[in-house]
All heavy atoms as a GROMACS GRO file, in nm:
protein
  621
    1MET      N    1   2.847   5.634   9.051
    1MET     CA    2   2.703   5.630   9.022
    1MET      C    3   2.635   5.713   9.124
    1MET      O    4   2.660   5.712   9.240
    1MET     CB    5   2.656   5.487   9.023
    1MET     CG    6   2.503   5.479   9.020
    1MET     SD    7   2.432   5.314   9.015
    1MET     CE    8   2.530   5.222   9.128
    2SER      N    9   2.535   5.783   9.076
    2SER     CA   10   2.450   5.858   9.165
    2SER      C   11   2.356   5.765   9.234
    2SER      O   12   2.270   5.700   9.178
    2SER     CB   13   2.372   5.962   9.086
    2SER     OG   14   2.270   6.016   9.168
    3GLN      N   15   2.377   5.753   9.372
    3GLN     CA   16   2.287   5.666   9.448
    3GLN      C   17   2.144   5.715   9.445
    3GLN      O   18   2.051   5.637   9.447
    3GLN     CB   19   2.340   5.653   9.593
    3GLN     CG   20   2.470   5.578   9.603
    3GLN     CD   21   2.457   5.432   9.555
    3GLN    OE1   22   2.357   5.366   9.583
    3GLN    NE2   23   2.554   5.387   9.486
    4ASP      N   24   2.127   5.852   9.442
    4ASP     CA   25   1.993   5.908   9.441
    4ASP      C   26   1.925   5.867   9.309
    4ASP      O   27   1.803   5.832   9.311
    4ASP     CB   28   1.994   6.058   9.453
    4ASP     CG   29   2.038   6.105   9.590
    4ASP    OD1   30   2.029   6.026   9.688
    4ASP    OD2   31   2.079   6.221   9.603
    5LEU      N   32   1.995   5.876   9.200
    5LEU     CA   33   1.937   5.840   9.070
    5LEU      C   34   1.906   5.691   9.064
    5LEU      O   35   1.798   5.652   9.012
    5LEU     CB   36   2.028   5.884   8.957
    5LEU     CG   37   1.967   5.902   8.821
    5LEU    CD1   38   1.840   5.984   8.825
    5LEU    CD2   39   2.071   5.967   8.726
    6PHE      N   40   1.993   5.609   9.118
    6PHE     CA   41   1.963   5.466   9.121
    6PHE      C   42   1.841   5.436   9.207
    6PHE      O   43   1.757   5.357   9.169
    6PHE     CB   44   2.088   5.387   9.171
    6PHE     CG   45   2.061   5.238   9.176
    6PHE    CD1   46   2.052   5.167   9.060
    6PHE    CD2   47   2.047   5.174   9.300
    6PHE    CE1   48   2.023   5.029   9.063
    6PHE    CE2   49   2.022   5.038   9.301
    6PHE     CZ   50   2.011   4.966   9.184
    7ALA      N   51   1.831   5.506   9.319
    7ALA     CA   52   1.714   5.487   9.405
    7ALA      C   53   1.587   5.531   9.333
    7ALA      O   54   1.480   5.464   9.348
    7ALA     CB   55   1.731   5.565   9.536
    8THR      N   56   1.595   5.635   9.256
    8THR     CA   57   1.477   5.680   9.177
    8THR      C   58   1.439   5.577   9.074
    8THR      O   59   1.321   5.542   9.061
    8THR     CB   60   1.514   5.813   9.106
    8THR    OG1   61   1.542   5.914   9.205
    8THR    CG2   62   1.396   5.858   9.018
    9PHE      N   63   1.538   5.523   9.005
    9PHE     CA   64   1.514   5.417   8.909
    9PHE      C   65   1.446   5.296   8.976
    9PHE      O   66   1.346   5.242   8.926
    9PHE     CB   67   1.648   5.365   8.852
    9PHE     CG   68   1.675   5.413   8.712
    9PHE    CD1   69   1.745   5.533   8.693
    9PHE    CD2   70   1.630   5.349   8.598
    9PHE    CE1   71   1.769   5.580   8.566
    9PHE    CE2   72   1.655   5.394   8.474
    9PHE     CZ   73   1.725   5.509   8.457
   10LYS      N   74   1.501   5.256   9.086
   10LYS     CA   75   1.449   5.140   9.160
   10LYS      C   76   1.303   5.160   9.199
   10LYS      O   77   1.219   5.073   9.177
   10LYS     CB   78   1.538   5.110   9.282
   10LYS     CG   79   1.522   4.974   9.333
   10LYS     CD   80   1.636   4.942   9.432
   10LYS     CE   81   1.631   4.798   9.473
   10LYS     NZ   82   1.744   4.761   9.553
   11THR      N   83   1.273   5.278   9.253
   11THR     CA   84   1.138   5.307   9.293
   11THR      C   85   1.040   5.302   9.177
   11THR      O   86   0.932   5.244   9.184
   11THR     CB   87   1.130   5.446   9.360
   11THR    OG1   88   1.216   5.442   9.475
   11THR    CG2   89   0.990   5.484   9.399
   12ILE      N   90   1.082   5.364   9.061
   12ILE     CA   91   0.996   5.364   8.943
   12ILE      C   92   0.976   5.221   8.890
   12ILE      O   93   0.863   5.182   8.858
   12ILE     CB   94   1.055   5.452   8.835
   12ILE    CG1   95   1.048   5.598   8.880
   12ILE    CG2   96   0.980   5.432   8.704
   12ILE    CD1   97   1.130   5.694   8.792
   13LEU      N   98   1.084   5.144   8.883
   13LEU     CA   99   1.074   5.007   8.829
   13LEU      C  100   0.984   4.923   8.918
   13LEU      O  101   0.905   4.844   8.865
   13LEU     CB  102   1.214   4.948   8.814
   13LEU     CG  103   1.297   5.008   8.704
   13LEU    CD1  104   1.441   4.961   8.712
   13LEU    CD2  105   1.240   4.972   8.564
   14VAL      N  106   0.993   4.938   9.047
   14VAL     CA  107   0.909   4.856   9.138
   14VAL      C  108   0.765   4.905   9.132
   14VAL      O  109   0.672   4.827   9.112
   14VAL     CB  110   0.963   4.866   9.283
   14VAL    CG1  111   0.867   4.807   9.381
   14VAL    CG2  112   1.099   4.796   9.290
   15ASP      N  113   0.745   5.034   9.147
   15ASP     CA  114   0.608   5.091   9.162
   15ASP      C  115   0.531   5.091   9.029
   15ASP      O  116   0.409   5.067   9.028
   15ASP     CB  117   0.610   5.233   9.219
   15ASP     CG  118   0.662   5.236   9.362
   15ASP    OD1  119   0.669   5.127   9.423
   15ASP    OD2  120   0.693   5.344   9.409
   16THR      N  121   0.598   5.126   8.921
   16THR     CA  122   0.530   5.140   8.792
   16THR      C  123   0.527   5.012   8.712
   16THR      O  124   0.422   4.983   8.647
   16THR     CB  125   0.598   5.251   8.711
   16THR    OG1  126   0.601   5.368   8.786
   16THR    CG2  127   0.518   5.275   8.581
   17PHE      N  128   0.631   4.932   8.719
   17PHE     CA  129   0.643   4.814   8.632
   17PHE      C  130   0.638   4.681   8.707
   17PHE      O  131   0.640   4.575   8.648
   17PHE     CB  132   0.769   4.824   8.546
   17PHE     CG  133   0.771   4.942   8.455
   17PHE    CD1  134   0.839   5.056   8.491
   17PHE    CD2  135   0.700   4.942   8.337
   17PHE    CE1  136   0.842   5.167   8.408
   17PHE    CE2  137   0.699   5.053   8.256
   17PHE     CZ  138   0.769   5.166   8.290
   18GLY      N  139   0.633   4.687   8.842
   18GLY     CA  140   0.620   4.568   8.921
   18GLY      C  141   0.746   4.481   8.919
   18GLY      O  142   0.735   4.359   8.943
   19VAL      N  143   0.860   4.541   8.888
   19VAL     CA  144   0.985   4.463   8.888
   19VAL      C  145   1.026   4.433   9.033
   19VAL      O  146   1.024   4.525   9.117
   19VAL     CB  147   1.097   4.541   8.818
   19VAL    CG1  148   1.228   4.466   8.825
   19VAL    CG2  149   1.059   4.571   8.674
   20PRO      N  150   1.057   4.308   9.067
   20PRO     CA  151   1.103   4.280   9.203
   20PRO      C  152   1.230   4.360   9.235
   20PRO      O  153   1.327   4.363   9.156
   20PRO     CB  154   1.129   4.129   9.200
   20PRO     CG  155   1.053   4.077   9.086
   20PRO     CD  156   1.048   4.187   8.985
   21ALA      N  157   1.227   4.422   9.352
   21ALA     CA  158   1.342   4.509   9.393
   21ALA      C  159   1.475   4.434   9.391
   21ALA      O  160   1.577   4.490   9.354
   21ALA     CB  161   1.316   4.569   9.529
   22ASP      N  162   1.475   4.308   9.428
   22ASP     CA  163   1.600   4.230   9.435
   22ASP      C  164   1.660   4.207   9.296
   22ASP      O  165   1.777   4.174   9.285
   22ASP     CB  166   1.575   4.095   9.504
   22ASP     CG  167   1.548   4.115   9.654
   22ASP    OD1  168   1.579   4.225   9.708
   22ASP    OD2  169   1.494   4.017   9.713
   23ASP      N  170   1.580   4.217   9.192
   23ASP     CA  171   1.627   4.197   9.053
   23ASP      C  172   1.696   4.319   8.995
   23ASP      O  173   1.763   4.310   8.892
   23ASP     CB  174   1.512   4.161   8.960
   23ASP     CG  175   1.453   4.022   8.990
   23ASP    OD1  176   1.512   3.950   9.077
   23ASP    OD2  177   1.349   3.988   8.934
   24ILE      N  178   1.680   4.436   9.060
   24ILE     CA  179   1.730   4.558   9.003
   24ILE      C  180   1.872   4.586   9.049
   24ILE      O  181   1.896   4.602   9.167
   24ILE     CB  182   1.637   4.677   9.044
   24ILE    CG1  183   1.492   4.646   8.998
   24ILE    CG2  184   1.686   4.805   8.983
   24ILE    CD1  185   1.388   4.738   9.057
   25ALA      N  186   1.961   4.589   8.953
   25ALA     CA  187   2.104   4.618   8.976
   25ALA      C  188   2.146   4.711   8.864
   25ALA      O  189   2.088   4.715   8.754
   25ALA     CB  190   2.185   4.490   8.974
   26PRO      N  191   2.251   4.788   8.885
   26PRO     CA  192   2.298   4.879   8.777
   26PRO      C  193   2.325   4.808   8.647
   26PRO      O  194   2.298   4.862   8.538
   26PRO     CB  195   2.425   4.938   8.836
   26PRO     CG  196   2.407   4.931   8.982
   26PRO     CD  197   2.329   4.805   9.006
   27GLU      N  198   2.377   4.687   8.650
   27GLU     CA  199   2.413   4.616   8.525
   27GLU      C  200   2.295   4.540   8.467
   27GLU      O  201   2.306   4.484   8.359
   27GLU     CB  202   2.531   4.519   8.553
   27GLU     CG  203   2.501   4.404   8.646
   27GLU     CD  204   2.514   4.443   8.793
   27GLU    OE1  205   2.538   4.558   8.827
   27GLU    OE2  206   2.502   4.350   8.878
   28ALA      N  207   2.179   4.541   8.528
   28ALA     CA  208   2.061   4.472   8.477
   28ALA      C  209   2.014   4.536   8.348
   28ALA      O  210   2.001   4.657   8.340
   28ALA     CB  211   1.951   4.473   8.580
   29THR      N  212   1.989   4.450   8.249
   29THR     CA  213   1.932   4.505   8.124
   29THR      C  214   1.784   4.522   8.141
   29THR      O  215   1.721   4.452   8.223
   29THR     CB  216   1.957   4.409   8.004
   29THR    OG1  217   1.887   4.290   8.025
   29THR    CG2  218   2.110   4.387   7.984
   30PHE      N  219   1.726   4.612   8.063
   30PHE     CA  220   1.583   4.630   8.072
   30PHE      C  221   1.511   4.504   8.024
   30PHE      O  222   1.406   4.471   8.077
   30PHE     CB  223   1.541   4.752   7.986
   30PHE     CG  224   1.592   4.882   8.044
   30PHE    CD1  225   1.677   4.964   7.969
   30PHE    CD2  226   1.558   4.921   8.168
   30PHE    CE1  227   1.728   5.080   8.021
   30PHE    CE2  228   1.609   5.038   8.226
   30PHE     CZ  229   1.693   5.119   8.151
   31GLU      N  230   1.568   4.439   7.929
   31GLU     CA  231   1.508   4.312   7.881
   31GLU      C  232   1.506   4.206   7.997
   31GLU      O  233   1.404   4.142   8.014
   31GLU     CB  234   1.592   4.258   7.761
   31GLU     CG  235   1.535   4.130   7.708
   31GLU     CD  236   1.618   4.084   7.583
   31GLU    OE1  237   1.740   4.095   7.593
   31GLU    OE2  238   1.555   4.036   7.490
   32ALA      N  239   1.616   4.197   8.069
   32ALA     CA  240   1.622   4.100   8.180
   32ALA      C  241   1.520   4.137   8.290
   32ALA      O  242   1.472   4.049   8.363
   32ALA     CB  243   1.762   4.095   8.237
   33LEU      N  244   1.486   4.267   8.299
   33LEU     CA  245   1.391   4.310   8.400
   33LEU      C  246   1.244   4.294   8.352
   33LEU      O  247   1.152   4.327   8.424
   33LEU     CB  248   1.417   4.455   8.440
   33LEU     CG  249   1.551   4.482   8.507
   33LEU    CD1  250   1.571   4.634   8.528
   33LEU    CD2  251   1.564   4.407   8.642
   34GLY      N  252   1.231   4.244   8.227
   34GLY     CA  253   1.097   4.220   8.173
   34GLY      C  254   1.033   4.338   8.102
   34GLY      O  255   0.913   4.338   8.073
   35LEU      N  256   1.112   4.442   8.072
   35LEU     CA  257   1.061   4.560   8.006
   35LEU      C  258   1.078   4.548   7.859
   35LEU      O  259   1.187   4.512   7.809
   35LEU     CB  260   1.130   4.686   8.055
   35LEU     CG  261   1.080   4.749   8.186
   35LEU    CD1  262   1.100   4.660   8.303
   35LEU    CD2  263   1.146   4.883   8.206
   36ASP      N  264   0.973   4.577   7.781
   36ASP     CA  265   0.982   4.580   7.636
   36ASP      C  266   1.012   4.726   7.592
   36ASP      O  267   1.025   4.815   7.675
   36ASP     CB  268   0.860   4.523   7.568
   36ASP     CG  269   0.732   4.602   7.600
   36ASP    OD1  270   0.740   4.718   7.636
   36ASP    OD2  271   0.624   4.542   7.590
   37SER      N  272   1.020   4.748   7.461
   37SER     CA  273   1.055   4.880   7.411
   37SER      C  274   0.952   4.987   7.450
   37SER      O  275   0.990   5.101   7.481
   37SER     CB  276   1.075   4.880   7.260
   37SER     OG  277   0.954   4.835   7.198
   38LEU      N  278   0.824   4.950   7.456
   38LEU     CA  279   0.725   5.048   7.500
   38LEU      C  280   0.741   5.083   7.648
   38LEU      O  281   0.722   5.197   7.690
   38LEU     CB  282   0.581   5.000   7.472
   38LEU     CG  283   0.548   4.985   7.323
   38LEU    CD1  284   0.409   4.925   7.307
   38LEU    CD2  285   0.555   5.123   7.256
   39ASP      N  286   0.776   4.982   7.729
   39ASP     CA  287   0.796   5.008   7.869
   39ASP      C  288   0.918   5.104   7.890
   39ASP      O  289   0.914   5.190   7.977
   39ASP     CB  290   0.827   4.874   7.944
   39ASP     CG  291   0.709   4.785   7.953
   39ASP    OD1  292   0.593   4.832   7.957
   39ASP    OD2  293   0.730   4.660   7.961
   40VAL      N  294   1.020   5.085   7.808
   40VAL     CA  295   1.138   5.173   7.817
   40VAL      C  296   1.100   5.319   7.781
   40VAL      O  297   1.144   5.409   7.849
   40VAL     CB  298   1.252   5.121   7.731
   40VAL    CG1  299   1.371   5.218   7.728
   40VAL    CG2  300   1.303   4.983   7.780
   41VAL      N  301   1.016   5.334   7.683
   41VAL     CA  302   0.970   5.468   7.648
   41VAL      C  303   0.890   5.527   7.766
   41VAL      O  304   0.912   5.642   7.803
   41VAL     CB  305   0.885   5.467   7.521
   41VAL    CG1  306   0.818   5.601   7.497
   41VAL    CG2  307   0.970   5.429   7.398
   42GLU      N  308   0.801   5.446   7.824
   42GLU     CA  309   0.724   5.494   7.939
   42GLU      C  310   0.817   5.528   8.054
   42GLU      O  311   0.799   5.626   8.125
   42GLU     CB  312   0.623   5.388   7.982
   42GLU     CG  313   0.535   5.433   8.098
   42GLU     CD  314   0.428   5.330   8.135
   42GLU    OE1  315   0.408   5.232   8.064
   42GLU    OE2  316   0.368   5.351   8.243
   43LEU      N  317   0.917   5.444   8.074
   43LEU     CA  318   1.017   5.468   8.181
   43LEU      C  319   1.087   5.603   8.160
   43LEU      O  320   1.102   5.677   8.254
   43LEU     CB  321   1.120   5.357   8.186
   43LEU     CG  322   1.236   5.371   8.282
   43LEU    CD1  323   1.188   5.381   8.430
   43LEU    CD2  324   1.336   5.258   8.263
   44THR      N  325   1.124   5.631   8.037
   44THR     CA  326   1.190   5.758   8.016
   44THR      C  327   1.100   5.879   8.040
   44THR      O  328   1.147   5.981   8.084
   44THR     CB  329   1.249   5.765   7.871
   44THR    OG1  330   1.145   5.754   7.778
   44THR    CG2  331   1.356   5.660   7.847
   45LEU      N  332   0.971   5.863   8.015
   45LEU     CA  333   0.878   5.970   8.044
   45LEU      C  334   0.864   5.995   8.192
   45LEU      O  335   0.860   6.108   8.238
   45LEU     CB  336   0.741   5.942   7.980
   45LEU     CG  337   0.738   5.938   7.827
   45LEU    CD1  338   0.599   5.890   7.776
   45LEU    CD2  339   0.773   6.072   7.768
   46VAL      N  340   0.859   5.884   8.267
   46VAL     CA  341   0.849   5.897   8.414
   46VAL      C  342   0.978   5.957   8.468
   46VAL      O  343   0.976   6.047   8.557
   46VAL     CB  344   0.821   5.761   8.479
   46VAL    CG1  345   0.822   5.772   8.630
   46VAL    CG2  346   0.685   5.708   8.434
   47LEU      N  347   1.091   5.913   8.412
   47LEU     CA  348   1.221   5.971   8.455
   47LEU      C  349   1.233   6.118   8.425
   47LEU      O  350   1.288   6.194   8.502
   47LEU     CB  351   1.335   5.893   8.391
   47LEU     CG  352   1.365   5.755   8.449
   47LEU    CD1  353   1.457   5.677   8.359
   47LEU    CD2  354   1.428   5.771   8.587
   48GLU      N  355   1.177   6.157   8.311
   48GLU     CA  356   1.177   6.301   8.273
   48GLU      C  357   1.102   6.378   8.380
   48GLU      O  358   1.145   6.487   8.423
   48GLU     CB  359   1.117   6.320   8.136
   48GLU     CG  360   1.119   6.464   8.091
   48GLU     CD  361   1.058   6.488   7.954
   48GLU    OE1  362   1.032   6.387   7.881
   48GLU    OE2  363   1.039   6.601   7.918
   49GLU      N  364   0.985   6.326   8.424
   49GLU     CA  365   0.910   6.396   8.527
   49GLU      C  366   0.987   6.405   8.658
   49GLU      O  367   0.985   6.504   8.729
   49GLU     CB  368   0.778   6.323   8.553
   49GLU     CG  369   0.679   6.332   8.438
   49GLU     CD  370   0.556   6.250   8.464
   49GLU    OE1  371   0.535   6.200   8.578
   49GLU    OE2  372   0.476   6.234   8.370
   50GLU      N  373   1.060   6.297   8.690
   50GLU     CA  374   1.132   6.290   8.817
   50GLU      C  375   1.261   6.369   8.819
   50GLU      O  376   1.300   6.427   8.922
   50GLU     CB  377   1.163   6.144   8.854
   50GLU     CG  378   1.041   6.061   8.883
   50GLU     CD  379   0.972   6.099   9.012
   50GLU    OE1  380   1.040   6.140   9.110
   50GLU    OE2  381   0.849   6.089   9.014
   51THR      N  382   1.332   6.374   8.703
   51THR     CA  383   1.465   6.435   8.697
   51THR      C  384   1.471   6.564   8.619
   51THR      O  385   1.567   6.637   8.630
   51THR     CB  386   1.567   6.334   8.634
   51THR    OG1  387   1.535   6.318   8.496
   51THR    CG2  388   1.571   6.204   8.711
   52GLY      N  389   1.371   6.588   8.534
   52GLY     CA  390   1.374   6.701   8.449
   52GLY      C  391   1.461   6.686   8.325
   52GLY      O  392   1.482   6.779   8.250
   53VAL      N  393   1.513   6.566   8.306
   53VAL     CA  394   1.598   6.536   8.193
   53VAL      C  395   1.522   6.453   8.089
   53VAL      O  396   1.468   6.349   8.120
   53VAL     CB  397   1.726   6.458   8.234
   53VAL    CG1  398   1.807   6.415   8.117
   53VAL    CG2  399   1.808   6.542   8.333
   54LYS      N  400   1.523   6.502   7.962
   54LYS     CA  401   1.456   6.433   7.858
   54LYS      C  402   1.561   6.355   7.774
   54LYS      O  403   1.659   6.417   7.728
   54LYS     CB  404   1.379   6.529   7.767
   54LYS     CG  405   1.310   6.461   7.652
   54LYS     CD  406   1.228   6.561   7.574
   54LYS     CE  407   1.159   6.505   7.452
   54LYS     NZ  408   1.081   6.388   7.468
   55LEU      N  409   1.539   6.226   7.757
   55LEU     CA  410   1.626   6.145   7.670
   55LEU      C  411   1.558   6.135   7.535
   55LEU      O  412   1.443   6.089   7.526
   55LEU     CB  413   1.649   6.009   7.731
   55LEU     CG  414   1.729   6.006   7.863
   55LEU    CD1  415   1.739   5.863   7.917
   55LEU    CD2  416   1.865   6.066   7.847
   56GLU      N  417   1.629   6.173   7.431
   56GLU     CA  418   1.574   6.169   7.296
   56GLU      C  419   1.582   6.024   7.245
   56GLU      O  420   1.659   5.945   7.295
   56GLU     CB  421   1.653   6.259   7.204
   56GLU     CG  422   1.657   6.405   7.247
   56GLU     CD  423   1.520   6.474   7.247
   56GLU    OE1  424   1.430   6.428   7.173
   56GLU    OE2  425   1.504   6.568   7.318
   57ASP      N  426   1.500   5.993   7.145
   57ASP     CA  427   1.496   5.859   7.087
   57ASP      C  428   1.633   5.808   7.049
   57ASP      O  429   1.668   5.695   7.076
   57ASP     CB  430   1.397   5.852   6.970
   57ASP     CG  431   1.253   5.867   7.011
   57ASP    OD1  432   1.223   5.852   7.130
   57ASP    OD2  433   1.175   5.897   6.923
   58GLU      N  434   1.709   5.895   6.980
   58GLU     CA  435   1.842   5.849   6.939
   58GLU      C  436   1.935   5.824   7.055
   58GLU      O  437   2.027   5.746   7.044
   58GLU     CB  438   1.904   5.950   6.840
   58GLU     CG  439   1.925   6.091   6.891
   58GLU     CD  440   1.804   6.180   6.873
   58GLU    OE1  441   1.696   6.133   6.835
   58GLU    OE2  442   1.818   6.301   6.898
   59GLU      N  443   1.910   5.889   7.166
   59GLU     CA  444   1.995   5.866   7.286
   59GLU      C  445   1.959   5.728   7.349
   59GLU      O  446   2.043   5.675   7.421
   59GLU     CB  447   1.977   5.978   7.387
   59GLU     CG  448   2.028   6.111   7.336
   59GLU     CD  449   2.000   6.223   7.430
   59GLU    OE1  450   1.882   6.240   7.471
   59GLU    OE2  451   2.093   6.297   7.467
   60LEU      N  452   1.843   5.682   7.323
   60LEU     CA  453   1.799   5.556   7.383
   60LEU      C  454   1.859   5.436   7.309
   60LEU      O  455   1.856   5.326   7.364
   60LEU     CB  456   1.649   5.545   7.386
   60LEU     CG  457   1.577   5.646   7.478
   60LEU    CD1  458   1.426   5.637   7.457
   60LEU    CD2  459   1.615   5.621   7.621
   61GLU      N  460   1.907   5.459   7.187
   61GLU     CA  461   1.960   5.348   7.108
   61GLU      C  462   2.073   5.277   7.180
   61GLU      O  463   2.091   5.155   7.164
   61GLU     CB  464   2.006   5.399   6.972
   61GLU     CG  465   1.892   5.445   6.887
   61GLU     CD  466   1.941   5.506   6.753
   61GLU    OE1  467   2.058   5.505   6.727
   61GLU    OE2  468   1.851   5.559   6.681
   62ASP      N  469   2.153   5.345   7.255
   62ASP     CA  470   2.267   5.286   7.325
   62ASP      C  471   2.236   5.248   7.466
   62ASP      O  472   2.323   5.194   7.539
   62ASP     CB  473   2.387   5.384   7.328
   62ASP     CG  474   2.438   5.420   7.190
   62ASP    OD1  475   2.416   5.338   7.098
   62ASP    OD2  476   2.490   5.527   7.177
   63VAL      N  477   2.115   5.270   7.514
   63VAL     CA  478   2.078   5.245   7.651
   63VAL      C  479   2.023   5.104   7.661
   63VAL      O  480   1.917   5.074   7.608
   63VAL     CB  481   1.975   5.352   7.702
   63VAL    CG1  482   1.926   5.314   7.842
   63VAL    CG2  483   2.037   5.486   7.703
   64ARG      N  484   2.096   5.016   7.729
   64ARG     CA  485   2.054   4.876   7.745
   64ARG      C  486   2.031   4.840   7.894
   64ARG      O  487   1.954   4.753   7.925
   64ARG     CB  488   2.160   4.781   7.686
   64ARG     CG  489   2.188   4.802   7.541
   64ARG     CD  490   2.078   4.738   7.453
   64ARG     NE  491   2.108   4.754   7.315
   64ARG     CZ  492   2.054   4.846   7.237
   64ARG    NH1  493   1.968   4.933   7.285
   64ARG    NH2  494   2.082   4.856   7.107
   65THR      N  495   2.112   4.907   7.979
   65THR     CA  496   2.103   4.872   8.122
   65THR      C  497   2.061   4.993   8.206
   65THR      O  498   2.059   5.107   8.157
   65THR     CB  499   2.244   4.828   8.173
   65THR    OG1  500   2.332   4.936   8.172
   65THR    CG2  501   2.300   4.713   8.089
   66VAL      N  502   2.032   4.964   8.329
   66VAL     CA  503   1.999   5.074   8.425
   66VAL      C  504   2.116   5.172   8.430
   66VAL      O  505   2.094   5.292   8.430
   66VAL     CB  506   1.965   5.014   8.562
   66VAL    CG1  507   1.951   5.124   8.666
   66VAL    CG2  508   1.838   4.927   8.556
   67GLN      N  509   2.237   5.119   8.437
   67GLN     CA  510   2.357   5.208   8.446
   67GLN      C  511   2.369   5.292   8.322
   67GLN      O  512   2.407   5.408   8.334
   67GLN     CB  513   2.483   5.122   8.470
   67GLN     CG  514   2.605   5.209   8.494
   67GLN     CD  515   2.593   5.292   8.623
   67GLN    OE1  516   2.570   5.238   8.726
   67GLN    NE2  517   2.607   5.424   8.609
   68ASP      N  518   2.344   5.236   8.204
   68ASP     CA  519   2.349   5.315   8.082
   68ASP      C  520   2.258   5.437   8.092
   68ASP      O  521   2.293   5.550   8.056
   68ASP     CB  522   2.306   5.236   7.963
   68ASP     CG  523   2.402   5.124   7.924
   68ASP    OD1  524   2.520   5.126   7.966
   68ASP    OD2  525   2.357   5.032   7.847
   69ALA      N  526   2.134   5.414   8.141
   69ALA     CA  527   2.037   5.524   8.154
   69ALA      C  528   2.083   5.626   8.256
   69ALA      O  529   2.075   5.746   8.234
   69ALA     CB  530   1.898   5.468   8.189
   70ILE      N  531   2.133   5.576   8.369
   70ILE     CA  532   2.187   5.669   8.474
   70ILE      C  533   2.298   5.752   8.420
   70ILE      O  534   2.305   5.872   8.439
   70ILE     CB  535   2.232   5.586   8.600
   70ILE    CG1  536   2.110   5.531   8.670
   70ILE    CG2  537   2.316   5.672   8.695
   70ILE    CD1  538   2.139   5.431   8.779
   71ASP      N  539   2.388   5.690   8.343
   71ASP     CA  540   2.501   5.764   8.284
   71ASP      C  541   2.452   5.872   8.187
   71ASP      O  542   2.504   5.984   8.189
   71ASP     CB  543   2.593   5.668   8.209
   71ASP     CG  544   2.672   5.580   8.303
   71ASP    OD1  545   2.673   5.606   8.425
   71ASP    OD2  546   2.728   5.479   8.257
   72LYS      N  547   2.352   5.840   8.103
   72LYS     CA  548   2.300   5.938   8.010
   72LYS      C  549   2.236   6.056   8.082
   72LYS      O  550   2.257   6.174   8.049
   72LYS     CB  551   2.196   5.875   7.917
   72LYS     CG  552   2.248   5.783   7.811
   72LYS     CD  553   2.305   5.861   7.695
   72LYS     CE  554   2.346   5.766   7.587
   72LYS     NZ  555   2.429   5.827   7.484
   73ILE      N  556   2.154   6.027   8.183
   73ILE     CA  557   2.090   6.132   8.257
   73ILE      C  558   2.192   6.218   8.332
   73ILE      O  559   2.186   6.343   8.328
   73ILE     CB  560   1.986   6.074   8.356
   73ILE    CG1  561   1.869   6.012   8.279
   73ILE    CG2  562   1.938   6.178   8.457
   73ILE    CD1  563   1.773   5.932   8.360
   74THR      N  564   2.290   6.155   8.394
   74THR     CA  565   2.394   6.229   8.464
   74THR      C  566   2.471   6.317   8.371
   74THR      O  567   2.500   6.436   8.398
   74THR     CB  568   2.490   6.131   8.535
   74THR    OG1  569   2.415   6.052   8.629
   74THR    CG2  570   2.600   6.207   8.610
   75GLU      N  571   2.508   6.264   8.250
   75GLU     CA  572   2.577   6.341   8.151
   75GLU      C  573   2.498   6.467   8.109
   75GLU      O  574   2.552   6.576   8.100
   75GLU     CB  575   2.598   6.251   8.030
   75GLU     CG  576   2.669   6.313   7.911
   75GLU     CD  577   2.684   6.210   7.798
   75GLU    OE1  578   2.736   6.100   7.823
   75GLU    OE2  579   2.637   6.237   7.686
   76LYS      N  580   2.367   6.450   8.086
   76LYS     CA  581   2.284   6.563   8.048
   76LYS      C  582   2.268   6.664   8.161
   76LYS      O  583   2.266   6.783   8.137
   76LYS     CB  584   2.149   6.516   7.996
   76LYS     CG  585   2.160   6.445   7.864
   76LYS     CD  586   2.028   6.414   7.804
   76LYS     CE  587   1.986   6.537   7.725
   76LYS     NZ  588   1.878   6.513   7.632
   77GLN      N  589   2.257   6.613   8.286
   77GLN     CA  590   2.247   6.704   8.400
   77GLN      C  591   2.375   6.789   8.413
   77GLN      O  592   2.370   6.907   8.440
   77GLN     CB  593   2.223   6.625   8.530
   77GLN     CG  594   2.081   6.570   8.543
   77GLN     CD  595   2.064   6.484   8.663
   77GLN    OE1  596   2.154   6.413   8.707
   77GLN    NE2  597   1.943   6.485   8.718
   78GLN      N  598   2.492   6.722   8.394
   78GLN     CA  599   2.618   6.795   8.408
   78GLN      C  600   2.636   6.896   8.293
   78GLN      O  601   2.686   7.003   8.315
   78GLN     CB  602   2.735   6.694   8.411
   78GLN     CG  603   2.737   6.612   8.539
   78GLN     CD  604   2.841   6.505   8.537
   78GLN    OE1  605   2.895   6.467   8.433
   78GLN    NE2  606   2.869   6.450   8.654
   79ALA      N  607   2.590   6.863   8.175
   79ALA     CA  608   2.600   6.952   8.062
   79ALA      C  609   2.513   7.076   8.081
   79ALA      O  610   2.545   7.188   8.037
   79ALA     CB  611   2.564   6.879   7.932
   80ALA      N  612   2.402   7.058   8.151
   80ALA     CA  613   2.307   7.165   8.171
   80ALA      C  614   2.346   7.256   8.285
   80ALA      O  615   2.301   7.369   8.298
   80ALA     CB  616   2.165   7.112   8.199
   81ALA      N  617   2.439   7.206   8.372
   81ALA     CA  618   2.478   7.284   8.493
   81ALA      C  619   2.574   7.397   8.459
   81ALA      O  620   2.634   7.408   8.360
   81ALA     CB  621   2.544   7.192   8.593
   0.00000   0.00000   0.00000
């Protein structure tokens, strides 16, 4: 796992959504973190600004956890390299 990407996730979840930092783990689901579907869309927009990677709606269908999102972003970054 990219520690930098996880740190970026953690900062966004704490600063933008008020999620307690201690609750954020790679295996945490967005639902468990208190995010609804609109929050996840907003999260992906913030992540796009931070990473330059855009996740399409159909790519979000399989994204349930922080690690799922990190894996998708990493996969797209590697494909673009």
